[in-house]
N, C-alpha and C positions, 0 to 999 in steps of 0.2 A: 220741537214742542216744549222741551224743558226750558230753553232760552225764552221762548214766547210766554210761557206760563210765569216765569220769573218777572218778565216785563209788565204783564197785566195784573199780577198780584193774586192769581188763583190758578187752580189746575183742573178745572171742570171743562173737558173738551167740548161737550155739547153746548154748554153756555157760551164758549168762545165762538164756535161755528155759527150759532144762532146770532150772536152779536155782529158777526161779519156778513150775515145774510147768505151764508152758503146753503144752497138748496139740496145738495147731494149728501147722502150718508153711505159709507162703505160698510156693508155687513161683514161680520167677522166670524171665522171658525177657528177652532183650536187645532193646531198641527201637532204631530208627534214631536217630542223634545229633541233638540239637536244633541249630537254626541261630541264630546271632546276627545280628540285623537292624540293629544299630547303636543307640546311645544307651541301652545297657543292656537293650534289648528282645530277647527270645528267642521262637522259634517251634518247636513240636514237629511230629512227622510228621502230626498231624491238622490242624494250622493253629491250635491254641490259642496265644495269645500272652501273655507274662507277663514280669515283672521279678523279680529276686531282692532281697529286703530283707535287709540284714545284721543278724544277731543275735550276741550273744557266743558262741553255740554253733554258728554256721554260717549259710549263707544259707537263706531261706525264700521259696518262690514266692508271688507275688501276681498274680492274673490281671487282664488288661485286655481290651480288645476284640479279638476274634479276626480271622483273616485274611479272613473274609467279612462282617465288619461294614461296613455301608454299601453292600453289593452292591445294585444297582438293577435287575437282570434275572435271570430264571431261568437264562439261559444262563451267567451267571457261576458259579452253583452247579454246573451241569453240567460246565463246562470246568475246574473246580478240580482240581489233581492229587491225587485221593483215593488213600490208601494201599491196598495189597493185603495180605491176610493173610500173604503171602510175606515181608513186611518184618520179621517177628518171628523172632528166633533161638531156636528151641525145642530146640537140640541138647543142653542140659544137663538137660532134664526127667527123663530116665531115671535119671541119676546122682543127682539130688535125691531122687527116689522111693526109691532104694536107701538113701540116707543117712537118710531119715526114715521108714523102714518101720514104726516103732512109733508114728507120729504120724498124726493126721488131716491131710489135705492140702487146702489151699485154692488155687484157681487163678484168675487173670484179673483184669481191670480193665475189664470191659465197661460201657459207658454207652450208653443208648438215647435220652436226651433232654437231660440237663443239659450234657454235653460238646458235643453238637451246638449247644446254645445258646451255649456259650463260643466256638465257632468262628464262629458267626453274630453274636455279641454279644447280651447279655441283652435290651437294649431292642428290638433288631430282631426277636429271636425272639418276644417277647411281642406285638409288632405283627403279625408274620407269622401267629400263631395266630388272630388276629382277622380279618386282611385277606387273607392269602396262605397258607391252610392247606396247599396243595400243596407249598409250600416247606419247611414243617416236616416233612411226611411224607417228602420227598426226603432231608432231612438225617438223620432218624431211621432211614430205610431203609439209608442208607450205613453207619451205625455198626452197626446190627443185623446186617446181612449179614456184615460183617467179623467180628464176634464169634461169630456162629453157626459160621462156618468155623473160626475160631481155636479155639473150645472143642472142636469135633469133632476137629481135628488133635491137640490136646493129649491128649484122651481116647485116641485111637488110639496115640499115641506111648507113653503111660504104661500102656497095657493096662487102662484103666478104673480105675486106682488112685485117681483124684482123688475126694475125698469132697464137697467144697463148691466151687461156682463163684460168683464174685462178680458181681453186677449192681448198677449204681449209677445213681441219678438223684434228686437232692434235690428234695423236693416241698414242704418247709415252711420258713417263717421262724420266728423266735422266738415269734410270736404266732398264727400260723395258716398256712393253705395258701398256697403261691406261685401256684397256679392253681386254677381251679374244678374240681369233680368232673367236670363235662361235658368240660372240656378234658383232664383226666387220662384219661378213658375214650376220647377220640378220639386223643390224641397220644402217650400213654404206654402204656396198658394193652395194646393190640394187640401192640406190640413186646415188652413184658415177657412176655406169654403165649408168644410164639414162643421167647424165650430160655429160660423155665422148662421148656417142653415139650422143647426140645432137651437141656437139662441133665438132665432126668429120663430121657430116652431113652439118655443116656450113662451112666446109673447113678449120677448125682450128685444133690445137693440144692442148691437155689438160696438163696444168702444175699443178701438185698436191702438195700442201704444207702440211707437217706435221713435227713438231719439234720432237725431242726425239730419243730414241732407237727403231727404227721401222723396222729393217732389216727383222724381221719375217713376216711382212706384205707385203714386196715388191713383191713376186710372185703373191699374190692376187691383188695387185694394178696394176700390168702389165696385169693380166687377166681382170681387170675391165676397161682397156683401157687407163690407164695413159701413157702419152708419155714422160713427163719430171718430175723428182722428185726434190723437193725443201724442206728444205734448206740444207740437208745433215749435220746434227749436229754430229760432231765427238765425240760421247760419249763412244765408245767402239771399240774393234778391228774389229767387223763386220761392223761398220759404217765408217771405214777408206776407202780412195779412192781405194787402191789396192784390197781390198776385194769386194767392190761394183762393180768395173770394171770387175773383174774376174767372178763374179757370174751373173751379170745382164747387162754388157756393150753392149751386142749384141741386147738387147731388150728394153733398156731404156736410155734416156739422163738424164743428171744431171745438177742441177743449185745450186750453193752455195758451202758450205764446209769449208770456211776459218773461223777458230774458233773464235767465238765472246766472249767467256767467259774468256779466259786467254790470248791467243796469241795477239789478237787485242788490248786488254786492257794494257797488261804488256810487250809485246814483242817490240823489236826495229824495226824500219822500214826495216832494212836488213833482220831480221828474218821473218817478215811478207811477204816480197817480195819472199824470198826463199820458204816459204810454199805455196804461191799462184802459184809459178812456178811449184812446185811439183804437185799440183792439175791439172794444165793445161797439164802437161806431162803425168800424169797417167790417169785421167778421160777423157782427151781430145785426147788420142791416137786413131787415126783413126776417130776422130770426136766424138760428143756426150757430150760436156761439155760447160756450160755457166758460166764464172767466176763470182763469187759473194760471199759475206759473208754468214755465217751459220745462218743468220737472218738479219733483217734490222740493219744497223749500229746504235748503240746506242749513246746517248750524251756523255758518258764517254770514248769513243774511241778517242784517239788523232788524230787530222786531218792528221798528218804526216803518220799515219798507214793506214788511208783510202786511201790516195794517193799511198802508197806503194803497195797496193793490185793490182792496175791497171798497175803499172810499169812492173809487171811480164808478162803482155800480150803484151807489146810493143817490 
């Protein structure tokens, strides 16, 4: 955002999004402040731990092993100071709804498996799935219960105004799944179903985020109640828009897809615009596509290419 603001000559985020024709606004709550642990290491209210890498455009978070990495007993998980949904400040939600009454509203940052794995530590979490499955269920249960309550409160405060609720858990690497289908169905799917069921009961739709090569999971994600899939990382033929639209277009909407790793970094604005138009034409045929990059825009993306993405939709 800082690099883009410098390019366009102002720092008004709403003005920028309006000028690009962006239809969605992400409602924001205030989280408890992070704690500095020393040596440049920080911890958030969940127990995720990370450092900040300096870039010309500001600091970027890089995760390390979380607060429960190396835990050797189930009691350590139980006695950890888990947060309550009371810790989020939702006092500005009504005002944000009033400000964005002409936009679709997206809420939340719920995670049901990946962020629990960050708190536990990736290596430990993968071992747990094989050797201590009850530990994984305990962690996913903590996160799921928190966000079930958070989303319910947000819906009540906003009078059911929220259109999309975000659920996150990365399932894929560049080359294939992070976990087996059997492990997905044991450790992720039950909690995802709970989240989507609650979201639907609140009058919303579930936007599910997973990076990577995840086409194998898509039928199960649909069965779990996912309405919109994000961010459509184009890692292989099966993750290309033509394949996704042909296989799943009648049962799923899509958000994202514009390549973050090469095209947006190295392509010309005209190349970026052409690719964005392709996604609009293919995934958007008959409806069912929200134009966006295949992840959040990163600081090394030239501002001209950010702007080019949205010219394709005008």
